[in-house]
C-alpha angles and dihedrals in degrees: 000000000000121000133226116242125192123232093252090061090046090053090053089053092047091051089050089050088239104121131095104193128197113195107202097188120116119276095257090052092049091050090053089062139322142167108278111257095020120134119233112225106161116218091227090064101020099134089059088067103036093102088067091068121090115215090212094062132070120239134195112217118209138175134160099291107358100264101101092037089054090056093046092046091049091051094047092046090053088052092054100261123140107240145150126203117228105227115210092027130225093314088073097041109122096197137082119310120199134198094195 
C-alpha cells in the first residue's frame, strides 16, 4: 500500500536530491509551474508514459491538490510500482517552482 506524504517531506527529499517526481497534471498546468526535475505524465494520457517508470525505483506522484495523484498512485501501487502520493498537491509545495 502506498502512503501519503505531505509537501514539507517532499521538499526535504528534493533538497537531499532523493526524489523522483511524477507530475500528473495536464501539460498546460505543468508549463505554468512545476517542481524542477519532475517528469510530466498527464493523467488523461498516463498509460502512454507508463513504460518510462522503473519498478525498482520509488516515485512521488503530485498534481494540483492531491486528487489526481491519489488515483495515479493507487493504480501504480496495484501494478507493483513503489510510489507515494503527495497530499495537498503542488499548491501547498513550499519549495522552488519552475516554468522552464
